[in-house]
Structures are given as structure tokens and as C-alpha cells.
N, C-alpha and C positions, 0 to 999 in steps of 0.2 A: 620785272619778270619777263623773260624772253618769250618770243613767239613759240618756240618749241615746248617751253615748260607749260605755257597756256594750253597748247594742243594735248599735253599729256593728261590733263583733267577731263575725264569723259563728260562730266556735267556742263563744262563751259560751252560745248557745243549746242547744248539744249536751251541755254539762255540766248535768245535772240536779241542781243542788245550789244551795240558797238562802242559804248563808252570805255575809254581806256581807264578812267578812274575806278572802274569796277575790279579791274584785275588784280590790284594789290590786296584786296580784301577778300576775294572770291573763294580761295582756298579755305580760309579760316571760317567763312559763313557756311561753306558746304560741309566742313568737318563737324560743325555744331548741328547743322540740319541733319546730317547722317546719324548722329548720335541720338537725336531727338525725335525724328519723323520716320514714319513708315516709307516704303518705296512709292506708294501712291501719294503720301504726303509730300515727298520730295519732287515728284512729278508736278503736283499742283503748285508747289512752291516756285519752281522754275517757270511754269506757265504764267503764274501771277506776276512774277518779276518781268517777264517778257511783255505781258500786257501793260504793265505800269510804264515800262520804257517806251511803248509805243504812243503814249498820250501826249508827247511833245512838251513835257515840263522839265526838261534837263535831267541831269544824273542824281540830283538830290533825293527825289522821291524813290528812285530805284535802290539807293544805297541804304536809306532808312528802312525799306521793306526787307531787303536781304539781311540787314543786322538784326532786326527786331522780331520778324515773324516766327522763327524756330522757338524762341522761349515763350511767346504769346501762345503758340500751338501746344506746347507742353502744359501750359497752364489751363487753357480754355478748350483744348481739343482741336483736331486738324481742321474742323469746319471753318475755324477762324481765317484760314489761309485764303479760301475762296471768297469769304465775306469781305475781307479787306481789299483784295484785288478788284472784286466787282464794285465795291464802294467807291474806290479811287477812280475806276473807270467811269462810273456815273458822275463822280465829282468832275471829271474832265470834260463831260458833255455840257456842263452848265458854264455860265459866264464868270463863275467864281473860282476858276481853276488855279488861280494864283495862290489860293489858300491850301492847295494840296500839301506842299512840304510841311507846313506848320500842323496841319491835320495828322500826318504820319508821324511827325516828331513827338506830338503829345500823346499819341494812341497807346504806346505801352503802358504809360502812367495810368491812363484811364481804364485799360483793360485789367491791370492789376487790381485796381480799386473795385472795379465792378465784379470781377471774378466769375463771370458767366457769359456764355455766348449769346444767349437771349437778350441779356441786359445790354451787351455790347451793340446788338442789332437795334435795340430802342434807342441807344445813344446815337448811333448813325442816323436814324430816322429823325431824331430830334434836330440834329445839325442840318439836315436837308430841309426840314420843315422851316427852320429859321432862315436859311438862305433864300428859300423861295418866298417867304413872306417880307423879307427886308430888301430883296432885289426890286428894282423899278422896271415897270414896263411902260411903254408908250402907246396910248390909245388902245389898251386892252390887249395888245399883241404880247408875244413872248418877252420875258425880261430882257432889257437891253443894257441896263446899268447895274453892275454887280452890287452886292450887299456891302455897305460902307463899314460893317463892323464884324463880319465873320471871322476875319483873321485875328481881330482883338480878342473876340470870344474864345478862339481856339488857344490863344497864348495864355489866356487866364485860366484855361480848363483844368490844368493840374491843380491849381489852388481851389477852384470851385468844386471840383469833384471830391476833394478832400473835406469839404465843408457841409455839402448838401447831399441828400439822397438823390436818387435819378428823379423821382417825383418832384422833389423840391426844386432841382436844377430846372426841370421843365416849366414849372410855375414861375420861377424867376425869369427865365427867357421869354416866357409869354407876356410877362408884365413890361418888359423892355420893348417888345414888339408892338404891344397894344398902345403904349402912350408915347412912343418916340419914333414911330414908323415914317412920319413925315419931317422929322428933324435929325437929319443925319449927324450933325455934329454932337447933339445931345444923346443920340442913340450911341454914339462912340464913347461918351462920357460914361453912360449906364454900363456898357459891356466891358469897359476897362476899369470898373468899380471906383470911378472918379466922382460920380454924383451921390449926393446925400441920400436920395431915395433908393439907389442901387444898393447901398450898403444896408438901408433899412430892411428893404425887401428880403435881402439875403439873410439878415438876422431873423426875420419873421419866419422864413423857410428852414431855418436851422433848428427846428424843434426835434424833440425826441432823442432817442439813443440810436446812433448809427451803427449798424452791424460791422462796418469796416474799421471803426475805432475800437471794437471789443472782440475782434475775430479770435485773437491769440488767447484771450481770457476765456472765452467760451469753448474753445478746443481743450483748454486745461480742465475746464469743468467736466466735459464729456470723459475726458481720460481719467480724472480723478474719482468721479462719483459713479460712472457708468462703465468704466473699463472698456470705453469705445473711443474709436477715432475715426468718425465719418468724415467725408467731405462735406463741409458747410457751403451751400450754394445760396447766395441771396437773390431774391427776386423784388421787383418794384411793385408797390401797391397802387401806383398812381396812373396806369396806363390801360387797364382793363375795365372798360365802362359798364360792359353788360354782366360780367361775373367777377366778383371779387375773389382773387386768388386765395388758396388756403395752403398752410404748410403741408408738406407730405414728404415720405422719404421712399427711396427705391434703391436698387443695387448701385446707383450712381452717387448717392449722398442724401443729405438732408437739406430740403428746400424750405427756407425761412425768409421773412420779409427784411428789406435792407434797411428799415427803420421801424422802431417801436416808440410810441409816445408813453409817458407816464399815464396811468389809469387807475382810478380807485385806490389811490395811495400806494400803488405798485409801481416801482419804477421801471423804465424800459429794460434794463439789464435783467431784472427778475422776470419780466414777461418772456425775454429770451430764454431764460433758465427753465421757466415752466414749460414753454413750447418743447424745449430739447428733452426735458424730463419726461414729458408725456410720449414723445415719440421713441425715446430710448426704452420706455417701460413696454410699449407695444413691440418694439423689436425684440425684447427679452422674453415677454410672456404670451403674446398673441400668436396663436397658430392658424393659419389660413383655413377657411372652410368653403366648401362648395356652394356657390350662390344660386344655382339654377332652381332650386326648389323653394326659394323664398320670394314672396312678392316685394315690390319696393318698400312698402310700408314696414314688412317685417325686417328687411336689411336695415332700414333706419333705426328700428328699435333695438336691434342686435348691436349696431354701432354705438348708440348712446350708452347702453349698459355695459358694453365691452370697455368703453372709454372710462367709465366709472371704476370697473374692475381693476384695470391696469394702474390707475391712479391710486386705488385703495393699496394695491401691493407696494407701490412706490412710496406712499405715505409710511407704510410700515417699516421701510428701510430708513427713510429721511422724513421724520414727523413734521419738520418745519415747512415741508411742501403743502400740508393741508391748508394753512391759512392763505397762502399764495393762490392755490387753486380755488378756493371758495370766493376770494375777493375778485378773481377774475371771471368766475362763473356767473352768468347773468341770474337774476332772481326773478323768475316769472310770478306774476301776481295771480293767485288762485282766483278763478271765475272771471278772468279778463277776457277770456275767449267765449263768444257766444256760439254754441253748437248748432243753432237754428240757421245761422247764416255763413258760418266759417267752418274750415276743417281745423280741428283742435288737436289733432294727434301730435304734432310737433310741440305744441305747448304743454301736453301731458307728459311727453318724454323729457322735455327740459326740466319740468318740475321734478320728476322722479330722478333725473341725474343729479339735480342739486341735493335732493333728500338723501341719496347714497353717499354724498360727500359730507354734507353738514348735518350733525345731529340736531342742530337748533334751527331747522328749516321752517318750522311752524305750520306746515300743511296739515289738513284734516281729512282729506279724501281717504275713505277707508282702503280703496284698492291700492293707492300709492303706499299707505302705511303698511298693508300686508306684504306687498312686494319688496318693500325697503327691508322689512324683517327677513323675508326669505333670502334676499341678497345676502345680508349680513351672516345669516346661518350657514349659507354655502361658503361664504369666505372664512369663517372660522374653523371649518373642517379641513382647511388646507389652502393651496394657492388656487384651487378650482381650475377651470379650463374655459377656453373660448366656447367650446361645444355646450358646457353645462349652462354658460351664461346665455347663450342662445335660446336654449330651452325655457329660461325664465322670461326672456324677451317675448318669445312667441306666445307664452301663457299670458303675458301682461296684454299684449295686443288683442289677443282672443277675448280676454275678459272685458276689456274697456272699449273695444271698437264699436262704433256707431254709424249709422248710415251717412251722416254728414261728413265723416272723415274723407270721403272721395270728392268733396267739393273742391271746385278749382280755387275758391278764395281761402287761401291758406294763411293762418294766423302766424306771423313771424316774430311779433315783438318779444324781445328778451329771450329768444330761442337760439340765437347764433352765438356759439362758444368758439371764439375766434383764436384762442390759443391752441386748440385741438387741431389735429391734422385730418385729411379728408377720408382717411381709412381705406385707401386703394389697396393696401397691402393685405387687407382681411379676407379678400375674396378670390375664389378661383372660379372663373366663368368657363363652364363647359359648353353650355348653349346660352344664347341670349334668352332672358326669361321674359315672361309676359310683362308688358310695360303699360297696360291699359290704366293701371291705377297711378302711374308715376306722375307727380306734379312737378317735379324739378328736372326732368330728363328731356331735353330738347330734340332728341332724335325721333326718327319716324317710328311709329307703332306697327309692328308685324309680328305675329305670334310665331310664324314657322320660320325659324332661323336654324342654320346648320351649325355644325359643331367647330369649336377651336381646336379640338383634339390636343389640348394641353401645350400647343406651340406658342412660344412668345411671339409678339408682333415684330415685324421687320419695318423699320423707319425709313422713309425716303424723303428727299427734299422736294419742294414744290416751287416753281418759278413764279415770281411775282413781276409781271410785265411793266407795272407802273414804276417799281424801284429798280427794275432790270437787275435784280438779284434773286438768289435762292433763299427760300425760308427753310433753314436746315432742320432735318428730322420732323418735318411738319405732318407727314401723313404715316399712319399706322396701318400696315397690311397684315392681315391675319390669314394664315393658310389652313386649309381643311381638304379632306378627301371627299368628293361629292358623294351623296348617298346614291345607293343603286336602284334601278327599277328592274323591268322585266326585259331581259336581253332579246327575247323572241320577238318583241315588238320592232327591235331594229332589223332583224332578219326579214320580217314582213315587209318593212320599208324597202329594203334593198330588193326584194322581189317585185314590189310594186314599180320600181324604177329599173326593171330589167332591160329595157330597150335602151335606156341611157348608158348602163353598164356595158353593153355590147359595143356601143359606139366608142365608149372611153377605152375599152380593151384595145381597139384598133390604134388609138391614139397613143396609148402607153407602151405599145410594142415598138413604136418609133422613138419613144424616150428612154427606153431601157439601155443601159450601157451595152455596146456591142463588143468592146475590146476586153480582152481577159489577160491577166497577168498571172504567170506560174509562181507559186511560192514553194521553194524547195526546202529540204532539211526539216521535215515535219515528222514528229513522233506518230501523229495521226493525220491521215489525209484521204482525199477522194480516190487516189490512185497511187500505184507503185512508181517511184523514180528509178528507172532501171540502172542508170549510170552509177548512183549511190549504192543501190542494192548489190551490183556485181562487185564493186569496190569493198563493200562490208563482207561479201562472202569470201573473197580473196583474203581479207584480213583474218577471218575465222579460221580458215584453212591453215593459214601460216602461223597460227597461234597468237596473233595480236588481238588486242580488244576492238571489236567491230563497231562501226557507228550505227546506232539504232534509229537514226533519223532517215529512214529509207523511203518515206512517203512524200507526196507533194499535194498541194491543193491549188485552187484557182480563185481569183476573185475578179469581179468586174472593175474595169478602169475607166474613169472619165466622168463619173457622176457622184459627187460627194456633197450631199445637201442635208441640212437640219432644218426642220420646219416646226414652228409653234403656231398652233391655231388659238387664237384668243377670243372668247365669245362675250359679248355683252349680255349679261343676264339681268338687266334692269327690269323695273316693274313694266315699262312700256312694251316689252317684248311679248307680254301676255295679250296685248290688243290683236284683234283681227282686222287687217287692213280692208279698205273698201274694195270690193270685187273679189276678195279671197275667201276661200272656205275654211281656213286654218289660221291659227294664231302665227305671229312672227316666230315665237319659240318653237312651234311644231315644224315649221318650215326649216329653221335652223337645225333641228334634230335630224330632218330628212337630208339636208345639205352635208352636214358634218359626217353623217354615216357614208354618204357616197364618196365624199373626199377621202375620209379614213380609208375606205376599201381601195381607192385608187392609189394612195400613197403607199399602202401596204403591198400593192401589186408591184409597185416600182422598187420597193426595198429601201426607201429613204427613212432616215430617223425622223420621228415626228412625235409631237406631244399635243395635248389638248388641255386647255384650262378656260374657266369662265370666271367672270367677276362682276361684282356689284358694290356700291358703297353706301354707307349711311353716316355722312360727315367724314371729315379728314380723320377722325379718331377711329374709324372702323370701315376699312375697306377689306372686303372678303374676296379671296382668291382661291378658287376651287379646282383642285387636280381632278382632271377627268381621265387622262392618260399621260403617263410619264414616258420619258424617252427610253427608258429600259424596259417598258412593258409591251407585251405583244398585244396585236389587235385581236382580242378574244371576247368571250361572253361577259367578263367582269367589266370590261371597258364599254362594251355595248350597253350593259345594264346601267352604267353611270350616265351614258348619253340618253338612255331612255327615261331616266329619273330627273332630267333637267328641270330645275324650277327657277323662277324669276322673281325678283323684288327689289326695292329700293331704287338707288340712283346710279350715275355713270361717271365715277371719277377715273377717267381713262388714263391720265398720265401716269399716276401710281402703279396701275395694273401693268402698263406696258413696261415700266422700269422693273417690276419684279419679274415679268416674263423674261426679259432680257437678262436677268440675273441667272436663270436656267439656261437660256439659249446660248449665252456667251461661253458657258462651260463646255459646250459640245465641240468636239474636234471635227470640223467640216469646212470645206472650202467656201461654201455659200450657205449663209444663214438667213432665213425668211421668217418674218413675223406677220402673219395674216389675221387681221382684225375684222371681225363681223360685227357690226353695230347698226341699231335703228335710229340713232339720234346722235345729237351733239353732246360733248362732255358737259356734265352738270351735276350739282349736289345741293342739298338742302341748306348747308351752311354757307353758300356762296351766292351773294347777290348780284356780283358783277359777272355778266354772262361771257365776257371776254376773257376772264381770269383763267378758267380751265381750258378754254381753246388755246390760249397762249402757252399754258403749261404743257399741254399735250403736243403742240407744235415743238416746243423746247425737248420733249422726250423723244420725239422722232429724230431731231438733230443729235441727241446724245447717242441713240441707237445706231445712227449712221456712222458716228465716230468710232463706234465699237465694231463696225463691219456687219451690222445687222440691218438688213433691208425691210422696212416696214411697208405693208400695203394694207389699205382699208376697203372693204366692201360695205357700203352704206346702204340701207334700205329706206332711208329717209328721202322722200322726193324733193324735199326743200334743202338738201344737203349742200347745194351749190353755194349757199350763202355762207358757208363756213368751212367746208371740208378741204377747198383749195388752200385755205390759210393755214390748215394743219398739216395735210400730206403733200401739198403741191400736186404733181401729176401722178402720185403713187395712190391712186384711188380709183374705184369704180362705183357709180351710183346706179343701183337696180330699181328702177321705177316700178316694175311688175315684179312683186315679190314671189309670185307664184313660179317664176323661172329660176329662182335662186338654186333649187336643187340640181338643175340642169347646168347652170352657168358656173357655179363654183368650181367643179372638178375641171371644167374647161379652162377657166382662168388659172388655175394652178399649174396646169400643163403648159400654158403659154408663159407663165412666170419662170418656170424651171427648165424650160427646154434647152 
């Protein structure tokens, strides 16, 4: 290919890699990428290839990446592009960089087998863990001798991943590390499957029915029996130590385990069929209901009985399912739970669930027998509905509930029905419900939570500084319009700071654009354009069609700014600092009011939002003023109604604010963050994690042309704020001066 031909491909210039070997395949790779990837995906694809080219491992890793990534992205989603490039970059920072080519060569086979981006992330983590443990360090320092067997392991990986589940692979690798870490040659024999115990351990871990071996059969089962063709996505059961994953389904597909063992004379493949049949029955017959008026105990009861309802309907169509469901359903022992010392509600519900399925359940409890009869009477009248079943569940809870149900010591024996999904599809949450009774929800408890208003969450990645990679779709951000308060309270605050407003007026006059540009040919305008008006009059007199655009208007030139003000509404802002007479939240209300008045005087586009978080699953983003809204009583009312609670997951909130700010057409875009502490959340133990993620968010915004600036009210912020924002911050030790300093700071940032 000649230099002229290369130059004709617009994408070649974006690939900063000078290897001549790329040129013969580049056009074909880009043709495939253009057919399979979005514009953003193509941009990430070329950036990733440029990154891999820069690691100094020759052309082979770049060629593998260019050839394989488009097909992998089509199968797993475009998140895999950054996952692979960042993983290779991290790989190159270790002393095991020679294994990068074989890692990339075997990755497509592994990715096809795993079938899920999360599983691929676990696989990469597994390889890095193996490298770290088998590399040799001298006197406790960083590893100086590379792993003797990582390349051997990667060469065998296409075979291994076809024989073992991800959890089985992990156990096999852990065995090899544990017993041969001090014997390099024997370690290599183990990971090349040359030793007897290597083969024996692999056979031991090859238990159960692998999803990968039966994927086509299960797809045909769904199509033939349920006239459904969902995406089946496997997950591994061997990595989550705290919470055992459960099957579930959403708009992206059915999530099921990657391996099922035989149990209670039920084969693994029949366990898959039972799980899929249960979820398909939910998909067909369950209608979501509003969750907010139900307590956690009531929701649990509704889920147990709704599960039984859809299984009953499925059995009517396919009677053979009954015996499979009964065999897989645990059989709680009546009287096994002691209500004096334990919460027995789960135990009672599990017994009821079995009784609804199995006519030969053998239980004698009169309430259980009565509600079993009520259930079957309802089912014989037709298909019933989720709402009707919810009524039965609520009646059962009300009839059987005792004080000890609220004990923290919950009886779990024989109550886990593991072939059923987690029922996330059943509920619509408008507001967060009371959680004071919840025994299985690890989130904070706070009764006053604002509305989701029906908007689905927006998912954002989070940066893991330890692995130097993103956790894709890690954080869920929910949007809501902030409730309103009394707008007159804000007018009172502005009057209180009348002296500050007068000083600000003088500053703002200097900031206002002085140049004006005439805009001609307007149907409507501020004044008549005489030249055009005379020409139109001549046309009219001469019988021609006159131009009706005879007006003109003016606009200021020289200042084009969009500002987003992002407020930390975490629980700590309710505190009253030492020496202050108001809480931090009240001072923020005054400051935001003054700043909003100032920006409105300048005519800049601006928006206001607040945020707080309650784990990565629930980051709330509250709209207070949109870019298209005027500074009026409605906005003032929302500022007056500000409420604080929960924690501070700042990186996700900044990314979401940038989503709106980047859509504004402005020469300068400013994100102004007001906070009283460092990023933190209750599901994060490593205090550096969210600090590093927020710093990464600052870098991302900078790449989008958004300037981030932080005003922190934490007197100890010097310990971390430099790491996040660099010089783009101000520490205000005396929070009483915030209302005065904030407008002045804005003026200096935008002058």
C-alpha cells in the first residue's frame, strides 16, 4: 500500500503507531470495526490500539488487538474495548510483559466461552493474581523475577476454559500456586498439565453441568417451550464471598450460573431448565407493582407467593415441571425455628411456598393450610394476577406476624430456593421505603428519601486505582427533581446579604460583555433595519415580492459560558461547624442563592444540582435548576427545600453532571463543586478508592473541555483535595464567609 493510499484512510492518522506491518490489514480491520462499532467505539478502539503500540512489545500485540476486538465488542459490548487495552497496559507495567502476545492471542477464545464482560474482568483479575503470586521478589521488594509459568498457563487456557467453570479454573490455579510456588519446574509441569496431580485436580473441578456446553440446547428449550429468545448470560458463583449471586433477568437478558451440579437426583441441565422456566413464567405472567407502600417483610411475602403462582401456571402448561420444582425446593421442617430467639418469617414463608407446590407437604399449621386453600381457590378462578396474590401475601403476614419476626437473628435453614431469581423485575420504586425492619439490606436506613420519578438509572464506570482499570457500569445514578420549599425564604436571604449584592453588582458590571453584534434579516427584532426596509418598500412599489425580514436585533459578544453548580448533599452538611450559628447546608443555601443571582445578572447559562449516595447501587442526583429554566420562584423554592442525607460518591455525580454540561453549546464550561468532605461511601473500605476515582473523573472532564473547580469547607481537606483537583480548588476554613466568597470566586474564574 502506498503512502498516498494510507493517507486516504482518515482513521489511519488517529492510530499513533508506526509499524509498517499494520498497513496491509488496517483497511480490513477498520471496515469490520465500522460495521460493528459505534463512532465512540471506533474512537476507543483506535485509542486502545495506540496505547498497546506504546508499551514497547512490538507489533504482534497491536495486530492481535486490531483483528480481534471488533468481534469481541459485538459479542460482549463496547466496554470490552477499554477493558482489554487497559488490561494490556497494566500487564506491560509488570515484569511479565513477555506474556502479553499470548494473552491477546487466546483472549478471543476465552471471551467467547465466558460470554459476559463481568466474567472477562474476573478472568483478567485471575491472571493478574496468578502473576503476582508466582513472580519472585527479593527481600520483600517488588517482584524482580517474572512468573515462570504464566505463559504456559495462557497457552493452555483455550483448553482449560473449555473444561472448567470460572470458579473451577480459579480453584485449579490456586492449587498450583499453593503447592508449587517454590518449585519453578514443577510449577511449569502443573500449569502445562504434565503432572499427575494437575490432571487430578482438573478432573475434581470438572464437576457439574457447564452452561457453555449446553448453551445451544438451552436456547432451543426457550424458543420451543416459551417462544422466547432471550440473551443467556452466565455468571460465576465462585467469586462473591459476601453475597451469593442469584439468577435474574432484565432487558439485557437472563443471568444464570455458569455451572450447575446435580442435586437431589435432578441433573444440572434440568436445574438450568427449571431456572429458565421460572424466569420465563415471571416474564409472561408477572406484572410489576409499586413497592413503596410495602414493608420489606411484606415484599418478601409477596415474592414467595408470586413465585409459587407463576410456577403453578407453568405446571398447568407443562405438568412435568412440578416434580422438578418440588425436588429443587428445600423442605423446611415444621417447628425447626424457635420464635423465642429467632426471626421465623422466612421459615414460615418457605413452608407455605412448598405447600403451594406440593399437595403432599405434610404440614399441620392451620394458618398455612387455610392460606394454601385460599391460594388454590384463587388459581382455579383463572390465571389470577400479581396484585391479587399480593393481597393474599399481606393477609398472611398480618395473620401470622409476631414480635420476634423483627429479631436480627434470622432463621435461614432450608429457606434458600436457589433456582428462583431475585425478583427485581417485580417492583417499581417511586420512593425508597422504610427500611427499619429490613434484615437483609446493607444500605443505610433513612426514612426521608426523594422520588425516582420513574426514571431508569444511568450507569457509570468507576476507576479502580489498584488495577488501573475501570469497573464498567459500576455505579447507578438515579435522577429526581428536588422537592420545593418556600421561595420567599430565599428572597429573605438575599435581603439579608444586600451589602454583598451591591458590591457584586459593581464587579458584575465589569464582567458583562461590552461588545455587541448586529443580527440582521430578522422577522422580529428590537429595531428596524432601515436599509432592508427601504429595499422592501421599493420591491413592493414595483410589484415584486418584498422581503419581510426588515428588523434587526443585537447580542452581546465576548462571553459564552455554561456553569453547572454541583452541591454535596451528604448527611455531614447537616452539621453546625464550630463557631458557626448555621448548619453547612443552610450556609450553602445562602451561597447558592447569591451565586445564582449573580450568574443571572450576567446572563450566563447555568444549572444547579445536588447529590448524595447510598452505596454504588443508589447515587441520587437532584435537579434544582436546569439550563433551560429561569431564575424564578420555582427554582428558589427548590433551594429553600434542600435536604441532606447519606454519603458522598463524588466521581459518579461529576460524570453525570458532565453529561448535561457537555451538551451545552458554550466556549467555556465550568463545573463548580461545593463539598464539606472527601469522597466516601458505606460500601467502600479503602478510603483512597473514591479519591482516586474522583481524580479520574476530573481528568475525564478535562478531556471533554470542562473545567472542574472545588470549594471545600473541610479544614482538613489539604490531606486529599490536592490529589483530586490539583490547584483547581479553594479551602474555606471559615464557613461563615462562604456566602460572600462564592460569588467573588465565580467572578474571578469567569472574568
